[in-house]
N, C-alpha and C positions, 0 to 999 in steps of 0.2 A: 397229250397220249390217249390213243384209243383204245381202250381193254378188247380184248379178245375173245370174241364168244363163240360157241362152239355147239351153232344149232341151226345156222343161219338163218333165223328171223332174230328182231331186237325182242328182247324180253317183255318188254313195254310198248307195242303199239305206238307209235308216233315219236315218243323220247327218244333222243341222241344215246349211244352209246356211249358218252364220254365222261359222266359223272354217275358214281353208284346212286342213282336215284330206284325206287322202289326197295322190295326187300330182298337181298343178298344173304345169304348163307355161308358164310369159309366153313370148311370144314378139314379136316385133319385126320384120320385112320391109322392106328397101331396096327399090325398084321400078323401069320404067323411066315409070314416068308414073302417073296417079291410077286408070285401067279397063282391068281385063283384057280387055272387051268390046271395048275399042276397038286391043287387039295389045298393050296391055303388060305387061309380064313381071317375074316377081322375080328380082333378082340378088343377093339378101343375105338370110339367115333368120341372128338369132340368139335363141335360147333358154335359157331358165335352167329348170331344174326343181326345185321347191319339194315337198318331204313337210311336213308338219308346219309347222313354221315355219321348218324351216332347206333354205338350196340344198343339192341336191345333186348336181348334173350342171352342165352344159352342153352346149351346141349352135351353132357356128357355122361358114358355109357360104358363101365368093362363089359364084355361078352363072352361070355363061355359056348366056344363052339363046336365042343368036346373032342378036340384035336392038340396034342401036346403041341407045346410052341419048341420050336430046336434050342438049346443052350446057346449059340450065336445070333440067333434075335432074339434073347430074353437080355442079352448084353449090349444091347442095341437101347430099348426103351426099357429095359428093366421090368416088364411085367414077368409075371414068373406062373404057372399052371395054378400053383397052389393061390394066385390073388384073384384067381378066375371061378374058384370053388364055390357056387353057390348065387351067381351072379345069372344073369337075365340072362337064356340062350336066346338065338337069331329070330327067331317066332317072334319073341316077346319082345326084343328089343329095336329089332326091324321096324316093324311098323311102329311105331314110338316115332321113331328118326324122320317117317317118312312124312307122317302130320306136322312137325315140328319144318320140315324144308318145304311143303307144302305149298305150290306157287312161287317158289323163289326162284335166281338164278344163286347154283352154285357155282362159289369161288375157291380154289384150293391150290398150293404151291407144287406143282406138279399134278393137275388136276387129271388128265392120264391116269395116272396109276390109284389114284383116290375113285375117279367114276366108273373103273372097271372093274373095281373090286363091288365100287356098291351096284353096279347093275348084276352084277354073277349074283353079292346075296341076296338080291334083290329080287331076279329071275327064282331062285330057288323057292322065293315063298310066293311066286306067282303076283309079284310087285311092277309097276312100270317106273322108271324113271325118265319122265318124259321134259327136264328139266335142261334148259341150257347152262353153259358150266364158262367161267372164265379162269386163267391159268397164270395165277403171279408168276411162276418160275418162264413162259414167254414171254408175257410185260417184259421182267426186267433182262431178257437177254435181247429183245429188242430197244429198250430205255436207256439201259445201262451196259452199251456193250465192253467195256474198258475193265472192268469184275474180271478177278480174277476166277471166280467160279460164280456158279446161283443159287449155291444152299441157302435154306431158309437163314440160316445163323450169318451169312457174308450180306446177303441183300439187304437184311435187318439192321446190320450191327453200319452197311455203308448209307440207311435212308436217317439211321437214328446213332450218330455218334458219337453222343452223353448218354444214351442209354443205359442203366445198371442192367448187367447181363450176364448171367451165370448159367448153366445149364447143362447139366451131368449126363440127362435119357432125354429122349426125343417122347413127349408124351403127346397125348392128342388135344387134347383140349390149351393145353398151353401155345402148340406148335400154333392150331386157328387160332388164337387170340395175337401173336406174331404176323400170320400174316393176312388177319384184318387189317392190323396196323399197316403194313405193307401195302394190301388194298385200296384204303382211303388214303395213302398219300400218293399212291402214284396214276391212283384212278380221277385224281381231283378233289377229293374228300376234306 
């Protein structure tokens, strides 16, 4: 099974796309809603750096974008406005995250969502996001066509049926760790 890269080129010239070689940064975001075009913002970033087949680093931060979190969204991830008080603003957190992902291939479950938000937030600060990305959601739909759905939880439990799994809310770093395991398993790591 070959990963799906969205950039038109191999992230490492001359290397095949079939294994997680080089640096991959598995990212998950929590946001105030579903669309940056509607003013929704990133409020948490969780990321796991993978080199070869090993996790080598992690990044996690809450972000205070200065906008309220709707109650319906708080119910999904459990992040409240009070939790964001005193946390870094996007102007501080996003350049740190940009340095963390530098030169890597981004990996995410539903990468279109994550990359859209990251591009929007980076553009607000005059930063670019020139990195290719891989979507484990697309990979799982191709590789596991008979699953009842392709949520992160369903794919994870299918690939790791003996895993201890109890999750009540979506949080970025935990979801990034799960996605990293899915990525490594499906990419042949």
